[in-house]
TORVORO-277210 format. One record per atom (N, C-alpha, C, CB): residue number from 1; residue in one letter; z, y negated, x. Coordinates in pm, whole numbers, plus 50000, padded with zeros to 5 digits. Each point is the difference from the previous one (the first is absolute). Glycine has a CB too. Layout:
N
+-----+-----+-------+-------+-------+
|   n | res |     z |     y |     x |
+-----+-----+-------+-------+-------+
| NUM |   a |     Z |     Y |     X |
...
+-----+-----+-------+-------+-------+
//
This chain:
106
+-----+-----+-------+-------+-------+
|   n | res |     z |     y |     x |
+-----+-----+-------+-------+-------+
|   1 |   m | 75843 | 20718 | 09124 |
|   1 |   m | 49950 | 50148 | 49957 |
|   1 |   m | 49888 | 50033 | 49928 |
|   1 |   m | 50197 | 50025 | 49999 |
|   2 |   a | 49794 | 49853 | 49967 |
|   2 |   a | 49797 | 50021 | 49921 |
|   2 |   a | 49934 | 50000 | 50149 |
|   2 |   a | 49968 | 49803 | 49718 |
|   3 |   g | 50068 | 50127 | 50409 |
|   3 |   g | 49884 | 49978 | 50063 |
|   3 |   g | 50033 | 50158 | 50110 |
|   3 |   g | 49956 | 49659 | 49969 |
|   4 |   v | 50128 | 50383 | 49986 |
|   4 |   v | 49940 | 50162 | 50045 |
|   4 |   v | 49918 | 50100 | 49921 |
|   4 |   v | 50191 | 49988 | 50105 |
|   5 |   l | 49840 | 49939 | 49758 |
|   5 |   l | 49930 | 50126 | 49930 |
|   5 |   l | 49889 | 49956 | 50017 |
|   5 |   l | 50137 | 50087 | 49833 |
|   6 |   r | 49809 | 49794 | 50189 |
|   6 |   r | 49845 | 49891 | 49992 |
|   6 |   r | 49921 | 50074 | 50154 |
|   6 |   r | 50128 | 49682 | 49876 |
|   7 |   a | 50009 | 50355 | 50217 |
|   7 |   a | 49959 | 50080 | 50115 |
|   7 |   a | 49946 | 50135 | 49999 |
|   7 |   a | 50152 | 49875 | 50075 |
|   8 |   g | 49878 | 50194 | 49829 |
|   8 |   g | 49959 | 50127 | 49912 |
|   8 |   g | 50086 | 50078 | 50069 |
|   8 |   g | 49754 | 49979 | 49927 |
|   9 |   y | 50413 | 49974 | 50032 |
|   9 |   y | 50066 | 50066 | 50086 |
|   9 |   y | 50078 | 50083 | 49878 |
|   9 |   y | 50006 | 49822 | 50236 |
|  10 |   t | 50130 | 50250 | 49709 |
|  10 |   t | 50059 | 50026 | 49910 |
|  10 |   t | 50111 | 49981 | 50019 |
|  10 |   t | 49869 | 50110 | 49942 |
|  11 |   v | 50235 | 49806 | 49980 |
|  11 |   v | 50105 | 49936 | 50033 |
|  11 |   v | 50117 | 50110 | 49944 |
|  11 |   v | 49880 | 49736 | 49995 |
|  12 |   f | 50220 | 50303 | 50112 |
|  12 |   f | 50141 | 50128 | 49944 |
|  12 |   f | 50060 | 49874 | 50004 |
|  12 |   f | 50026 | 50290 | 50111 |
|  13 |   p | 50069 | 49671 | 49854 |
|  13 |   p | 50147 | 49948 | 50043 |
|  13 |   p | 50112 | 50101 | 49990 |
|  13 |   p | 49932 | 49778 | 49920 |
|  14 |   i | 50106 | 50214 | 50155 |
|  14 |   i | 50168 | 50081 | 50042 |
|  14 |   i | 50109 | 49917 | 49995 |
|  14 |   i | 49909 | 50144 | 50164 |
|  15 |   s | 50170 | 49850 | 49786 |
|  15 |   s | 50145 | 49962 | 49982 |
|  15 |   s | 50088 | 50036 | 50099 |
|  15 |   s | 49966 | 50015 | 49788 |
|  16 |   p | 50064 | 49868 | 50306 |
|  16 |   p | 50055 | 50005 | 50112 |
|  16 |   p | 50128 | 50064 | 49956 |
|  16 |   p | 49878 | 49807 | 50116 |
|  17 |   r | 50169 | 50215 | 49786 |
|  17 |   r | 50148 | 50074 | 49942 |
|  17 |   r | 49938 | 50115 | 50052 |
|  17 |   r | 50118 | 49888 | 49761 |
|  18 |   n | 49797 | 50211 | 50228 |
|  18 |   n | 49965 | 50118 | 50078 |
|  18 |   n | 50031 | 50094 | 50095 |
|  18 |   n | 49910 | 49888 | 49940 |
|  19 |   s | 50169 | 50192 | 50100 |
|  19 |   s | 50014 | 50044 | 50126 |
|  19 |   s | 49904 | 49972 | 50112 |
|  19 |   s | 50105 | 50148 | 49877 |
|  20 |   p | 49894 | 49899 | 50218 |
|  20 |   p | 49883 | 50056 | 50096 |
|  20 |   p | 49889 | 50154 | 49988 |
|  20 |   p | 50195 | 49866 | 50141 |
|  21 |   q | 49947 | 50190 | 49801 |
|  21 |   q | 49948 | 50154 | 49943 |
|  21 |   q | 49923 | 49959 | 49865 |
|  21 |   q | 50226 | 50167 | 50094 |
|  22 |   a | 49784 | 49779 | 49818 |
|  22 |   a | 49929 | 49964 | 49879 |
|  22 |   a | 49914 | 49932 | 50044 |
|  22 |   a | 50150 | 50004 | 49853 |
|  23 |   i | 49801 | 49887 | 50243 |
|  23 |   i | 49870 | 49926 | 50026 |
|  23 |   i | 49918 | 50096 | 50073 |
|  23 |   i | 50098 | 49766 | 50011 |
|  24 |   a | 49959 | 50279 | 50069 |
|  24 |   a | 49939 | 50086 | 50103 |
|  24 |   a | 49937 | 50122 | 49884 |
|  24 |   a | 50195 | 49941 | 50250 |
|  25 |   h | 49842 | 50124 | 49640 |
|  25 |   h | 49956 | 50077 | 49916 |
|  25 |   h | 49879 | 49932 | 49884 |
|  25 |   h | 50247 | 50120 | 50059 |
|  26 |   l | 49819 | 49743 | 49947 |
|  26 |   l | 49819 | 49913 | 49882 |
|  26 |   l | 49918 | 49997 | 50144 |
|  26 |   l | 50099 | 49747 | 49750 |
|  27 |   l | 49952 | 50198 | 50345 |
|  27 |   l | 49847 | 50019 | 50092 |
|  27 |   l | 49940 | 50079 | 50021 |
|  27 |   l | 50045 | 49901 | 50084 |
|  28 |   n | 49965 | 50245 | 49956 |
|  28 |   n | 49958 | 50114 | 49998 |
|  28 |   n | 49944 | 50041 | 49873 |
|  28 |   n | 50147 | 50032 | 50166 |
|  29 |   k | 49885 | 49932 | 49729 |
|  29 |   k | 49952 | 50091 | 49856 |
|  29 |   k | 49895 | 49893 | 49958 |
|  29 |   k | 50247 | 50139 | 49897 |
|  30 |   t | 49760 | 49747 | 50117 |
|  30 |   t | 49871 | 49901 | 49989 |
|  30 |   t | 49899 | 49968 | 50075 |
|  30 |   t | 50128 | 49932 | 49914 |
|  31 |   g | 49913 | 50117 | 50287 |
|  31 |   g | 49921 | 50017 | 50081 |
|  31 |   g | 49999 | 49840 | 50013 |
|  31 |   g | 49880 | 50251 | 49951 |
|  32 |   a | 50223 | 49646 | 50074 |
|  32 |   a | 49979 | 49895 | 50018 |
|  32 |   a | 49930 | 50014 | 50145 |
|  32 |   a | 50185 | 49909 | 49831 |
|  33 |   v | 49771 | 49960 | 50224 |
|  33 |   v | 49962 | 50004 | 50103 |
|  33 |   v | 50047 | 49819 | 50051 |
|  33 |   v | 49796 | 50243 | 49941 |
|  34 |   h | 50274 | 49691 | 50004 |
|  34 |   h | 50016 | 49853 | 50065 |
|  34 |   h | 50139 | 50061 | 49909 |
|  34 |   h | 49740 | 49760 | 50053 |
|  35 |   l | 50365 | 50109 | 50047 |
|  35 |   l | 50153 | 49952 | 49909 |
|  35 |   l | 49990 | 49889 | 49997 |
|  35 |   l | 50162 | 50137 | 50056 |
|  36 |   f | 49873 | 49790 | 49907 |
|  36 |   f | 50044 | 49856 | 49983 |
|  36 |   f | 50124 | 49992 | 49957 |
|  36 |   f | 49800 | 49932 | 49956 |
|  37 |   f | 50273 | 49970 | 50118 |
|  37 |   f | 50107 | 49991 | 49986 |
|  37 |   f | 50068 | 49823 | 50067 |
|  37 |   f | 49974 | 50315 | 49995 |
|  38 |   s | 50139 | 49595 | 49941 |
|  38 |   s | 49986 | 49850 | 50032 |
|  38 |   s | 50080 | 50072 | 50087 |
|  38 |   s | 49958 | 49783 | 49819 |
|  39 |   g | 50077 | 50032 | 50291 |
|  39 |   g | 50031 | 50050 | 50126 |
|  39 |   g | 50130 | 49997 | 49994 |
|  39 |   g | 49818 | 49935 | 50118 |
|  40 |   d | 50283 | 50087 | 49747 |
|  40 |   d | 50100 | 50051 | 50054 |
|  40 |   d | 50081 | 50106 | 50074 |
|  40 |   d | 49944 | 49882 | 49879 |
|  41 |   s | 50154 | 50126 | 50219 |
|  41 |   s | 50042 | 50072 | 50150 |
|  41 |   s | 49979 | 50193 | 49872 |
|  41 |   s | 50279 | 49731 | 50226 |
|  42 |   q | 49806 | 50240 | 49677 |
|  42 |   q | 50016 | 50106 | 49882 |
|  42 |   q | 49906 | 50044 | 49962 |
|  42 |   q | 50147 | 49925 | 49928 |
|  43 |   l | 49735 | 50001 | 50046 |
|  43 |   l | 49912 | 50090 | 49988 |
|  43 |   l | 49911 | 50084 | 50043 |
|  43 |   l | 50059 | 49893 | 49925 |
|  44 |   y | 49941 | 50033 | 50224 |
|  44 |   y | 49877 | 49995 | 50160 |
|  44 |   y | 50116 | 50181 | 49987 |
|  44 |   y | 49921 | 49619 | 50236 |
|  45 |   e | 50214 | 50402 | 49790 |
|  45 |   e | 50036 | 50087 | 50019 |
|  45 |   e | 49988 | 50147 | 49894 |
|  45 |   e | 50109 | 49803 | 50136 |
|  46 |   l | 49892 | 50140 | 49714 |
|  46 |   l | 49972 | 50122 | 49900 |
|  46 |   l | 49812 | 50020 | 50057 |
|  46 |   l | 50223 | 49920 | 49726 |
|  47 |   a | 49749 | 49981 | 50280 |
|  47 |   a | 49850 | 50086 | 50078 |
|  47 |   a | 49978 | 50086 | 50101 |
|  47 |   a | 49937 | 49838 | 49954 |
|  48 |   c | 50115 | 50116 | 50080 |
|  48 |   c | 50016 | 50077 | 50186 |
|  48 |   c | 50052 | 50125 | 49966 |
|  48 |   c | 50080 | 49790 | 50169 |
|  49 |   a | 50040 | 50232 | 49719 |
|  49 |   a | 50056 | 50093 | 50001 |
|  49 |   a | 49914 | 50112 | 49887 |
|  49 |   a | 50227 | 49844 | 50093 |
|  50 |   s | 49667 | 50100 | 49840 |
|  50 |   s | 49939 | 50052 | 49912 |
|  50 |   s | 49861 | 50091 | 50065 |
|  50 |   s | 50113 | 49796 | 49840 |
|  51 |   i | 49865 | 50123 | 50233 |
|  51 |   i | 49876 | 50000 | 50076 |
|  51 |   i | 50010 | 50142 | 50088 |
|  51 |   i | 49977 | 49712 | 50012 |
|  52 |   k | 50172 | 50256 | 50061 |
|  52 |   k | 50051 | 50102 | 50094 |
|  52 |   k | 49991 | 50146 | 49894 |
|  52 |   k | 50187 | 49806 | 50168 |
|  53 |   l | 49918 | 50222 | 49727 |
|  53 |   l | 49980 | 50085 | 49933 |
|  53 |   l | 49893 | 50063 | 49955 |
|  53 |   l | 50150 | 49916 | 49985 |
|  54 |   l | 49772 | 50004 | 49929 |
|  54 |   l | 49869 | 50058 | 49996 |
|  54 |   l | 49929 | 50097 | 50095 |
|  54 |   l | 50000 | 49810 | 49902 |
|  55 |   q | 49934 | 50106 | 50220 |
|  55 |   q | 49957 | 50072 | 50129 |
|  55 |   q | 50064 | 50083 | 50012 |
|  55 |   q | 49935 | 49861 | 50102 |
|  56 |   a | 50200 | 50183 | 49877 |
|  56 |   a | 50072 | 50119 | 50041 |
|  56 |   a | 49970 | 50120 | 49880 |
|  56 |   a | 50198 | 49839 | 50138 |
|  57 |   i | 49769 | 50064 | 49735 |
|  57 |   i | 49993 | 50120 | 49909 |
|  57 |   i | 49828 | 50046 | 50009 |
|  57 |   i | 50230 | 49905 | 49817 |
|  58 |   e | 49692 | 50048 | 50198 |
|  58 |   e | 49831 | 49985 | 50046 |
|  58 |   e | 49954 | 49913 | 50108 |
|  58 |   e | 49961 | 50031 | 49777 |
|  59 |   e | 49975 | 50055 | 50292 |
|  59 |   e | 49989 | 49994 | 50171 |
|  59 |   e | 49954 | 49902 | 50019 |
|  59 |   e | 49968 | 50192 | 50063 |
|  60 |   s | 49867 | 49845 | 49837 |
|  60 |   s | 49899 | 49894 | 50006 |
|  60 |   s | 50047 | 49854 | 49905 |
|  60 |   s | 49807 | 50219 | 50035 |
|  61 |   s | 50263 | 49750 | 49909 |
|  61 |   s | 50021 | 49855 | 49926 |
|  61 |   s | 49961 | 49892 | 50079 |
|  61 |   s | 50185 | 50076 | 49882 |
|  62 |   a | 49709 | 49847 | 50084 |
|  62 |   a | 49970 | 49905 | 50068 |
|  62 |   a | 50070 | 49865 | 49912 |
|  62 |   a | 49773 | 50141 | 50113 |
|  63 |   v | 50311 | 49859 | 49861 |
|  63 |   v | 50026 | 49853 | 49913 |
|  63 |   v | 50082 | 49892 | 50092 |
|  63 |   v | 50023 | 50138 | 49755 |
|  64 |   t | 49973 | 49804 | 50251 |
|  64 |   t | 49998 | 49837 | 50076 |
|  64 |   t | 50068 | 49892 | 49937 |
|  64 |   t | 49785 | 50044 | 50074 |
|  65 |   r | 50302 | 49896 | 50018 |
|  65 |   r | 50122 | 49909 | 49944 |
|  65 |   r | 49878 | 49849 | 50007 |
|  65 |   r | 50310 | 50146 | 50128 |
|  66 |   y | 49716 | 49774 | 49774 |
|  66 |   y | 49985 | 49880 | 50040 |
|  66 |   y | 50091 | 49863 | 49921 |
|  66 |   y | 49765 | 50129 | 50068 |
|  67 |   e | 50308 | 49788 | 49969 |
|  67 |   e | 50065 | 49902 | 49976 |
|  67 |   e | 49869 | 49948 | 49925 |
|  67 |   e | 50204 | 49978 | 50196 |
|  68 |   i | 49887 | 49910 | 49675 |
|  68 |   i | 49882 | 49944 | 49938 |
|  68 |   i | 49980 | 49862 | 49996 |
|  68 |   i | 50012 | 50176 | 49882 |
|  69 |   p | 49891 | 49815 | 50121 |
|  69 |   p | 50027 | 49872 | 50093 |
|  69 |   p | 50023 | 49870 | 49917 |
|  69 |   p | 49849 | 50102 | 50184 |
|  70 |   v | 50217 | 49785 | 49881 |
|  70 |   v | 50000 | 49866 | 49937 |
|  70 |   v | 49917 | 49891 | 50019 |
|  70 |   v | 50183 | 50060 | 49999 |
|  71 |   f | 49793 | 49858 | 49885 |
|  71 |   f | 49944 | 49881 | 49999 |
|  71 |   f | 49907 | 49991 | 50126 |
|  71 |   f | 50198 | 49905 | 49868 |
|  72 |   d | 49896 | 50026 | 50237 |
|  72 |   d | 49996 | 49986 | 50137 |
|  72 |   d | 49891 | 50132 | 50069 |
|  72 |   d | 50277 | 49873 | 49983 |
|  73 |   d | 49732 | 50178 | 49996 |
|  73 |   d | 49949 | 50127 | 50051 |
|  73 |   d | 49899 | 50034 | 49944 |
|  73 |   d | 50178 | 50067 | 50052 |
|  74 |   l | 49755 | 49878 | 49804 |
|  74 |   l | 49851 | 49983 | 49967 |
|  74 |   l | 49941 | 49909 | 50012 |
|  74 |   l | 50026 | 50109 | 49890 |
|  75 |   f | 50030 | 49738 | 50112 |
|  75 |   f | 49969 | 49900 | 50049 |
|  75 |   f | 50090 | 49899 | 50042 |
|  75 |   f | 49840 | 50065 | 49892 |
|  76 |   p | 50086 | 50043 | 50244 |
|  76 |   p | 50116 | 49899 | 50143 |
|  76 |   p | 49962 | 49835 | 50016 |
|  76 |   p | 49996 | 50240 | 50191 |
|  77 |   p | 50068 | 49657 | 49883 |
|  77 |   p | 49928 | 49874 | 50028 |
|  77 |   p | 49910 | 50047 | 50056 |
|  77 |   p | 50147 | 49848 | 50014 |
|  78 |   r | 49892 | 50261 | 50104 |
|  78 |   r | 49845 | 49989 | 50104 |
|  78 |   r | 49979 | 50146 | 49998 |
|  78 |   r | 50033 | 49785 | 50195 |
|  79 |   a | 49848 | 50244 | 49753 |
|  79 |   a | 49937 | 50126 | 49941 |
|  79 |   a | 50004 | 50075 | 50091 |
|  79 |   a | 49865 | 49925 | 49857 |
|  80 |   a | 50092 | 49988 | 50291 |
|  80 |   a | 49928 | 50109 | 50125 |
|  80 |   a | 50109 | 50027 | 50023 |
|  80 |   a | 49795 | 49931 | 50116 |
|  81 |   e | 50321 | 50057 | 49881 |
|  81 |   e | 50126 | 50027 | 50082 |
|  81 |   e | 50047 | 50116 | 49887 |
|  81 |   e | 50073 | 49731 | 50142 |
|  82 |   s | 49873 | 50281 | 49736 |
|  82 |   s | 50057 | 50111 | 49946 |
|  82 |   s | 50029 | 50184 | 50023 |
|  82 |   s | 49915 | 49797 | 49893 |
|  83 |   s | 50191 | 50219 | 50077 |
|  83 |   s | 49993 | 50210 | 50029 |
|  83 |   s | 49957 | 50042 | 49941 |
|  83 |   s | 50142 | 50063 | 50055 |
|  84 |   f | 49879 | 49901 | 49822 |
|  84 |   f | 49978 | 50070 | 49856 |
|  84 |   f | 49826 | 50106 | 49996 |
|  84 |   f | 50168 | 49732 | 49867 |
|  85 |   k | 49851 | 50361 | 50078 |
|  85 |   k | 49866 | 50103 | 50019 |
|  85 |   k | 49961 | 50049 | 49874 |
|  85 |   k | 50066 | 50086 | 50220 |
|  86 |   w | 49829 | 49840 | 49725 |
|  86 |   w | 49965 | 50017 | 49863 |
|  86 |   w | 49935 | 50149 | 50016 |
|  86 |   w | 49959 | 49726 | 49920 |
|  87 |   f | 50061 | 50322 | 49950 |
|  87 |   f | 49903 | 50136 | 49966 |
|  87 |   f | 49879 | 49957 | 49989 |
|  87 |   f | 50149 | 50126 | 49877 |
|  88 |   p | 49778 | 50026 | 50156 |
|  88 |   p | 49823 | 49924 | 49972 |
|  88 |   p | 49945 | 49988 | 49905 |
|  88 |   p | 49944 | 50064 | 50143 |
|  89 |   l | 49963 | 49850 | 49788 |
|  89 |   l | 49947 | 50022 | 49863 |
|  89 |   l | 49959 | 50141 | 49959 |
|  89 |   l | 49927 | 49776 | 50024 |
|  90 |   r | 50139 | 50252 | 49862 |
|  90 |   r | 49910 | 50131 | 49947 |
|  90 |   r | 49896 | 49949 | 49888 |
|  90 |   r | 50211 | 50181 | 50037 |
|  91 |   c | 49692 | 49896 | 49909 |
|  91 |   c | 49907 | 49969 | 49938 |
|  91 |   c | 49998 | 50119 | 49867 |
|  91 |   c | 49882 | 49871 | 50233 |
|  92 |   f | 50120 | 50038 | 49631 |
|  92 |   f | 50004 | 50079 | 49887 |
|  92 |   f | 49913 | 50020 | 49952 |
|  92 |   f | 50146 | 49955 | 49969 |
|  93 |   d | 49855 | 50185 | 49935 |
|  93 |   d | 49905 | 50003 | 49910 |
|  93 |   d | 50057 | 49947 | 49865 |
|  93 |   d | 49888 | 50187 | 50130 |
|  94 |   m | 50060 | 49650 | 49795 |
|  94 |   m | 50023 | 49974 | 49900 |
|  94 |   m | 50022 | 50031 | 49873 |
|  94 |   m | 49942 | 49934 | 50130 |
|  95 |   e | 49943 | 50214 | 49857 |
|  95 |   e | 49982 | 50100 | 49924 |
|  95 |   e | 50073 | 50115 | 49918 |
|  95 |   e | 49873 | 49921 | 50138 |
|  96 |   m | 50203 | 50089 | 50011 |
|  96 |   m | 50125 | 50088 | 49969 |
|  96 |   m | 50113 | 49983 | 49928 |
|  96 |   m | 49937 | 50043 | 50164 |
|  97 |   p | 50131 | 50045 | 49756 |
|  97 |   p | 50078 | 50003 | 49927 |
|  97 |   p | 50148 | 49933 | 50118 |
|  97 |   p | 49842 | 50221 | 49809 |
|  98 |   a | 50233 | 49681 | 50097 |
|  98 |   a | 50125 | 49940 | 50077 |
|  98 |   a | 50129 | 50072 | 49932 |
|  98 |   a | 49881 | 49749 | 50051 |
|  99 |   l | 50266 | 50216 | 49990 |
|  99 |   l | 50087 | 50035 | 49926 |
|  99 |   l | 50041 | 49931 | 50063 |
|  99 |   l | 50003 | 50177 | 49904 |
| 100 |   i | 50108 | 49736 | 50019 |
| 100 |   i | 50089 | 49834 | 49986 |
| 100 |   i | 50118 | 49998 | 49986 |
| 100 |   i | 49853 | 49910 | 49900 |
| 101 |   l | 50252 | 50138 | 50163 |
| 101 |   l | 50138 | 50010 | 49962 |
| 101 |   l | 50076 | 49875 | 49959 |
| 101 |   l | 49992 | 50183 | 50148 |
| 102 |   h | 50024 | 49773 | 49713 |
| 102 |   h | 50103 | 49909 | 49976 |
| 102 |   h | 50127 | 49995 | 49925 |
| 102 |   h | 49824 | 49927 | 50038 |
| 103 |   s | 50282 | 50013 | 50018 |
| 103 |   s | 50105 | 50003 | 49933 |
| 103 |   s | 50028 | 49867 | 49942 |
| 103 |   s | 50069 | 50182 | 50133 |
| 104 |   s | 49921 | 49818 | 49706 |
| 104 |   s | 50076 | 49911 | 49920 |
| 104 |   s | 50115 | 49980 | 49994 |
| 104 |   s | 49872 | 50031 | 49912 |
| 105 |   g | 50190 | 50009 | 50137 |
| 105 |   g | 50150 | 49935 | 49992 |
| 105 |   g | 50090 | 50077 | 49878 |
| 105 |   g | 49897 | 49743 | 50083 |
| 106 |   k | 49992 | 50317 | 49839 |
| 106 |   k | 50072 | 50040 | 49837 |
| 106 |   k | 50038 | 50148 | 50039 |
| 106 |   k | 49832 | 49848 | 49795 |
+-----+-----+-------+-------+-------+
//
């Protein structure tokens, strides 16, 4: 998650216990453009159903699904053969205020 924050994106974890309707609502309200999920087939189906519902709610929705890369995707034995697509680098204004949310577990 820290790498995503460092790349300039906001992380909004969504529990897979939510229904597709609830996830579509959350994606719509937050204006999310990327949805990451693990390689589990049930989570893939949940992501697909959520995005389909979101597109029915808001036709201009542009949420893209991504399977979370695993170690071998990021550091392949033969890097030239990798199909992993990196996000473009973003420049930050280091003088701007920042908000980092952290849970101490208490």
